N, C-alpha and C positions, 0 to 999 in steps of 0.2 A: 504494499499499500504506499504509494508515493504522495498521497494527499492531493492529487491532481487528477482531473479528467483530461481534457486538453488544456483549457484555461481556467476551469472552474474548480474551486477548492473542494476538498473531500466532504466537508460538512454540508455542502449543497447536494452531493450525490448520496450520502448516507447520513441519516439522522444521527447527530452526535459525532459524526466523523469516525466512528469505530465499529465496523461490522462485527468484529469478534464480541464486543460487549453486547451488541444487540442480539446476538444469537446465543448468548449464555443460557437462556431458558430452554434450549433444545436439549432435552435430557438424554437423548440417544446420540448426541454429537459431542465428541471431545473437542473442545475449543481451546486453542493455545495462542497467546498473544506475546509477540516478542520483537526484539530489535534486530532487523536484518543487517545492520552495520556492525553488530557485535558477533564475531565468529563463534565464540563459545555459546552465547545465548541462542543464536540461530540454529547451530548444529544440534544442540541439546534438545530443542523443541522439535526439530524435524525427526530426530531419532526417537523421541517419545511418541510422536504420531505414528511413525512406521511400526514401532513395536506394538502400539495399541491396535492398529488395523490388522496386522499379521497375527496377532494373538487372539483374533476373533472378537475384539471389543467393539467393533462397529466402525463407522466412518469418523474421520477427524478433520478439523479445519485448523490450519496454521496461518495466522496473520503476522506478517513481518513488515515493520515500517522501514522504508528505504528512501533515499533521495532520488530526484530525477536529474540526471547529469547532463541532459541535452534537451533540445526542443522535442516536441512530441513527434514530429515527422520532418522530412526535408524542407518542405515549403513553410513550415511553421517557425515563426520568429517569436520565441518566448519573451523577448525583451519588451514586446508590446503589452504583455499582461503580468509580468513579474518584475519586481524591482531588482537592482543590482545586489542589494543586501540579501534578498531571498535566494538568488542564484549562488552567491558566494557562500551562504550558509549550507546549501546543499552540496556544493563542491567540497566543503570542509568535512562532510560526512561520508565521502567516497568510501565504499566498503573495501576496496582493493588495498589501499595503504593500511587500513585497519587489520586486514588479513595478514599482510606482511609483518606487521608489528607483533601479531599474535604468534606467528610461526617461526620468525627469525629472531634470536638464534635458538628458541626453545625446541623446535622440531627439526629445522634444517639450517644450513649455513647460508650466509649471503650469496656465496658462489652457487649453491644449489638453487636458490631462489632465482638468481639471474639466468641460470641454465633453463629453468622451467619457463621463465618469461620468453627466452629465445625459442624454445620448442613451440610455445603457443603462437608466437609471432609467425614462425615458419609454417605452422599448420594453417593459420588464417590466410597467409599469402598463397599457399598451394591451393586452398579451397577457392580463393578469389580468382586466381588465374584459371582454374578449371571451369568455374562458372562463366567467365568471360570468353573462354574458348568454345563453349557449347554453342551449336548452331541454333538458329531460330526454329521454333516449333513448326511442324508441318500443318498448314491450314487444312489439309485433307482429313486430318484426324480430329478436327475440332468437335465433331458430332459423335465421336465414340463414347461409349459407356454411359450414355444417358439412361438407357435400359440395359438389362443383362444381355450378353451375347452368349448363347449356349455353346457356341463353337470356339470361344476364346480359349487359349491354351491354359490359362490360369483362372481360378475362381476367386471372387472377392470374399473377404472374411465377413460373415454375417448370414443369419438364417440357415436353412437346410443346405446341405451340399447337393450336387447333382445326383450323386448316388442315393442319397436319402430320399430325394424327391422321386427318383425313378422307382425306388422300392415301394413307395406308397401306391403306385399303379393308378388305375382309373380308366373310365370309358365314357365316351359321350353318347352312348346308346342307353336310353333309360330302360329300367326293368319294367315288365308289364304287371299290371294288377296291383300297383302300389296303393297304399292307403291314401285317401283323400285328406290333404292337409291344408290348413290355412297358412298364410304367409309367415306369421310369427313362429308357429310350431315347426315349420320346415327349417327355419334358421336354427331354432333350438335343437332340433334333431341332428342337424349337420354339425353343430358345435359339440354336441354330446358324443357323436361318433368319432370326431377328430380328437377330442380330449382322451377318449378311451384307447384309440389306436396309436396316437403319437404323444409320447410323454413330454415332448418339447413344447406342446401347445399350452399357452396360458391365456385366460380371459379375465379382463379387469376393466374398471371404470367406476363412475359414480353410481352407487346403488345397485350394481349388477350382482352383488353377492347374496347377502341374506334376503333382500327384497326380491331379487331376480330381475332388476331393471324396471324403469317406469312403465315400460310396455310389456313387462313380464316375459321378455324373450329369453332371458337366462334363468328363468325360474327353475329351481331344483338342482341346478348344476353345481353350486357350491356344496350342497348337502351330499351330492354323489361323489364329487372329486376333491373336496376339501378346500380350505381357505388358502392353501398355497398355490392352487391351480386356478381357482376362480375367486376373485377377491375385490373388495371395495377399495376405492381410493378417496383421497381428499378432493375437495372441489377446486381442482386446479388442472384445467385442460393442458396448459403448458407442461405441467408435471406429468400428466398422463402420457402425452406423446413423447416427452423426453425419456421417461422410463421405458416405454416401448422400444425406442431406438436403441437404448443401451442393451436391453434384453436381446434384441435381434442381432446386434453385433456380437453378442456372446453366444449365438447359436440357437436361441429359442425362437418360437413362432408366437409372437405376441398378438393377440386380437384385442385391441383397445376399443372401448365404446366412448364416443362423445355423445352425450345425452341428447342433444338436438343440434342440427346443422349450424345454427347461429352461434352455438357455444364453441365452435371450433376456431372462431376468430382470435381469441386470446392465445391460441397455440400456433398462429400463423408462421412465426419465425421457426419454431421447431419443425413444423410440417415442411416448410421450404427447405430447411437444411437437410432433412431426411431425404427428400427427393433428389437433391443434388449431390448427395454423399458419394455415390459410385463415380460420377463424373469428376468431382473435385479431387478424388483420390486415385484417379486413373485405374479404376477397378480393383483397388486394394481393399476397400471396405464398402459394405452396403447394409442397409437396414430394411429388409423386406417385411414391414409390419402390415397388419390389416386394421383399418380404422372403420369400425361400424358406426354409422351416423344416420339416425332417423331425421327426417325433415319432410318438407312439403305440407300441403293443406291437409287438414284433418277431416273427419267424417262430417261434422256439423259446424266447424269453427276454424278460424285462422287467427293469426297474429304475427307481427313482425319478428318475434323471437323464436317461437316454436314451429312456425309453418314456413320458414324460409327454404327455398330450393337452392338457387344460386350455385348450381353445380359447375357452371362455366369457370368459376375461380380455380377449381381444381384441374380443369382441362388446360388452363394456362400454367399450372404448376409443373415445373420440369421433373420428369422422372416418375410421375404418378400415374397409375392406372385408375380409371374412374368407372365404377360398375353401378348400374342402376336397373336392377331386375324389376320386371312387371308382374311376376307370378311366382308361386311357391316352387315349382320345379326348376325354373331358371335360377332362383335364389339358392337352391341347393348346389347346382352345378357351378355357379359363378363364385359362391362363397368358398367352396372347396378349391376351386382354381386359384383364388386369391391366397388362400392359406398354404398353397403349395408353389406359389410363384416366387421367383427370385427378385421381384420388384415390389415396392410398396403399393398398397391399394386402398382407395376409398371405396367402401361398400355402403351404398346409399339405401337405407330401408325407409320406404315411403310411409308416412303416417297414415295415409288413407288405407293402404294395404294392411298395415298392422292393426287398424281399428275396425276393419270390415272383412267380410268374406270375399271381397274382390281379390282376384289373384290366386284363389284356392286351386290346388292341382294335385294330381297323383304323385306320391313320393317316388322319385325316379331311381332310388337305390343308394346304398352306402358307398358305391364306387363311382357315382355319377360326377363327371368333371366336364364342364363346358369350356371350350377354348375362348379366350377373350378376343373381342374384335369380330365376332361372327353374329350378324343380325339374324333375326327370326322372321320368316315370312308368315305373318299371322293369317293373311288372306291374299290370294292371288287375284289380279285384275289386269286390264289391258288399256285403260283410258287415263288413269291418273295414279301417281304414286303418293302415298300418304306416309310420311316418316315421323316417328315419335319414339318415346321411351318412358320408362317409369309408369306412374299411375295414369298418365295421359293415354296410355295404350287402351285402357278400358273405356275411356270416354270416346276415343276414336272408333273402337269396336261398335259402341252404341250408335255413333253418328252414321257409320256405314250401314248399319242395320236399318236406320230410318230413311236411307236414301233409296229412292225408287228406281235405281239403276243397278240391278244385281250384276256382279262380275266386272263392274267398272273400276273399282278401287283396288289397288295393290297396297296392302298395309304392311309396313316394315316396323318392327320393334328393334331398335339398335342394340339394346341390352347393355352395351358399354359405349361411352363416348370418348374414352381414351384407353386403348385404341378404338377407332370407329370403323365400321365396315364400308369403306368408300366404294369398293367394287360392287357390293350388293346394291347400294343406292344408285350408282351410275348405271348398272345393268338394267335396273327397273325403270329408271327415267328414260333411258334410251329406247325402252320398249313402249312406254305409255305416252311420252311426250309432255307430260305435265307433272308438277310436283307441289304439294302442300306439306309444310313442315310445322308440326305442332309441338310446343313445349311449355313447361310451367315456369321456367326461369324468365327473367325480364327480356323484353324484345330487343332493346339496344344491346349489341355485342353479346347476345345469347348464343348458344352453340348452333342454333338454327342458321345464324349468319354464316358460320364456317361451312355448313352444308350447302347453303345457297351459293356461296362464293366458289365452292368446288364445282358445283353443277354449271355455273355460268362459264367457268374456265374450261371444263372438260366435256361438257355435254350441250354446249350452246346450240349447235346445229340440229340437235334432236328435239329441241323444245318447241312446242306449239303454243305456249302461253308463258308469261313470266312466272318464275318461281316465286311462290308466296309463303309467308310465315304468319302463323297465328300464335300469339303469346301474350302474356300480361303486359299492360302498360308499365312504364318505369315508375312505379309507386310501391310503398310498402304493402305487405299482405294485410288486408283488413280483417277485423275480428268477426263482424256480423255475417251470417251465412248469405244474406242477400247481397251484401257488398262483396263477399268472397266470390260469388258467382258472377258478379259484374266484372271481376278482374281476371280470374283464372278461366281459360277456355272451357266452355261447356259443350256437351254433345250437340246441342242445338246450334251453337255458333259454328262448330266444326262442320256440321252437315250443310249449313247455309253457305259456308266458304267453298266446300267441295262442289256443291251444286253450281255455284257461280263459275268456278273454274272449268267445270265440265261443259258449261254452256258457251265458253269462249271458243 
């Protein structure tokens, strides 16, 4: 702790200016406070902390006060915000002369110290020359390692190994005669099976343990597998994701729940860092976590905090897979795929599907795994392509049923938006010549714009009408059901837009 941010004093960054004193009430954290300029004090406290941790005593925090001997960075001129007296006082506390006084002549001679300084200077110079001699990076490799490359010669540290994933097996062919399940029960059954068959799986989040989650998706799992495999956390989304990342790097398969989509915002930095980890470390480390996240409008009510969809933010997040199942069978196959993937995944559980029987389907089996990025053709048609995902699939199905033109609409459920099935959408639009994209996220910069842009670029000459989007206006999700229906696309409005496009 050098008592500075860039230019701001420590007491403006930390109340009282001493983080160690503030954390003293953390009973499971060994807190040590020392002088980083005093070799004896600093080494003693560091040795104490190491012995405490290695002895099984739990985590430790060592705060050492030190001077700042230079500007914060090259362009920073500290004389603009520090007095000459402050700079001189820090230089007088330089730890290196203090270390020499401590070691010479008690531990080594002046000649030995000088030889050590020479060795260090030589090592620094060699390293500097080697760095300067390195060529510029190859721009052709800039996109490598955003996602896992299963053909790369080495594997990143984190999650399951290729051999472990292969040993789990799986098939994309559903079993016949499975039990009819609601959406929430399908997710619970998948989690239960993976917890039972893979000891590296852990499930956690706010209220997921004893209560079983606010939507009861994890109900009974803690009782069956114990509080070390299924457990509650504090109300800290940043902490939930940070813990999941560390667990994944350590080789576990963390399935973390963020209670509602909007609550993920405080964890934005942790989520972003998780997605870029493989790329930042050139495939040395990765954190393939699964983040379960309910959101979207509810059965009878909405609101800006619990009913937010906003999935496009995660489509923009580098390195993330974004999964949005519309039914129980797809939820099983896609959740299992996420839990066995080498990449981190957002698994979106729509509130409407959790709260109703919409999306109920036959259980496709304990080995069912769906490949990510493969759309489902819900209904074939030849005059217009209707593209959607999540709970909007059911409203689109209702809209098509109300349309007095059987066989006209080809309905595609994307199932995942990162990756998304470009080829399926392009092939359908090249056949039908028209396209309507329906989604629950806001219209401006929603994912529908990405699909429309792709169609304009790659299927323009096949279009018989402009590509259209139907999505909410750019306003918060309202609470009252009548207002909610005025914002979120309804089956009636979808049918009207389809009819208008078919008439062009």
